[in-house]
N, C-alpha and C positions, 0 to 999 in steps of 0.2 A: 459797200460790198464789195467783193472782187468775184472777178468771173475768170476761171481759167479751162482753157481748151486745149489739149493735148492731140498731137498728131505724130505720125510716123511709124507706129507699131508695124508688125506684119508677120511675116511665116520665112524665115531663115533656116540655111543649117548651119549645124555647129562650126564655129571658128569664123563665121561670117560677121559683119559689123551692121550696127542699125544707129541713125541717130533720131531721137526723140525731141520734139521741139513743146514747148508749152508757151502760149501767149495769154497774156494775163492783160485783163482790162479791170475800170472800175475804182481804181485807186493809187496812188502812187507806188508805182513798181521799183522804182529806183531806190527806195527805203527800207524796202521788205526783203526778209530773207526768205529762199526760196527751196522747194527738197522734190525731191523723188522716194516716192515709196511702191511697193509692189505688193501682189497679193494674188494667191494660188487659191482656188477653190477648196474651201474645207480647213483654211488657215489664215491666221492673224494676218492683217496687213504689214507689211515690214518696211522698216528704214531702207533706203538704197544710197541715198547722197542728198547733202544741203551743202550751200551756199550762201554768205553773207550778202549784205544789200549792195556791195560795191564789189564783190568776188572775191576778195583778199582771204578769205578764210572757207575750207571746204573740207566738210566731213563725208568719209565713205564707210559703209559697213563693210567689215573684212571681204565677201566675196567679191566684193567689186573693186576692191584695190588693186590697180595695176593693169584694169580692163578696161573701167567705166572712168567717164571724164565729165563732171557737171560743170555748165559754163553759164553765161550769161551776156545779155546783151541790152544793156539800157535804154538805150535809144528806140529799140525795137521792143522793149515791154516782152522779151521771151527769153524764157530759160532752157538750156539743152539738156540733154544726156546722150553724150556718146559712147556707144558701147561695142567694144571690141572682141574678139575671141569667144563668142559668146558660146554659151553652154546650154543643152537641154534642160538643166537645172534653173537656168534666168527665163525659163517659159512661165509667165503670169502676166495678170492685167496692171500697167505700169500707171501710177497716179502722180500727178501736180499736184503739190500743196504749199500751202502760205500758211501765217499766223501760227509760227512754229514754236515751240519749249521744248525744252530738252528738262527730262528730271533724271534723276538715278543712272546717267548714261543712255537713257533712251529716249527716242525723238517723238514727238507727238504734235499733230497739227489739228486745224480745228477749220481749214477750208481747202475745199477739195476740188479737182477736175473729174471729168467723167470716165476719164482712165483711155489705155490704148493696149491694145491686145499684143503682146510681142510671144510668138510661138518659134521655139527653135527646135528643130528637128535633127535627128543623130544620123 
């Protein structure tokens, strides 16, 4: 069983940057693809970015392309989400995830962290 613990969320102004971190334990992190999702109250959780086990392949939702960067440090069992040029519409709870699958162009995950709140004021 994997444990995922996110950190780095907070309240920022539009245009600012934040870096989220997700520390993983309980399984071989270096062989697992990892992802970030986000959820706004009343809406479904949505895919933000994924990264392959060695960092060689990355996917982003359209709204994140050019502003967000997913990365990982397998020596530290940690995955990151660098978010630049933040917008109010980026406000959400951000979740780290693993045990990923992709079906019909959509990403799904079976293991989740507890989430970290990101709030972007205008």
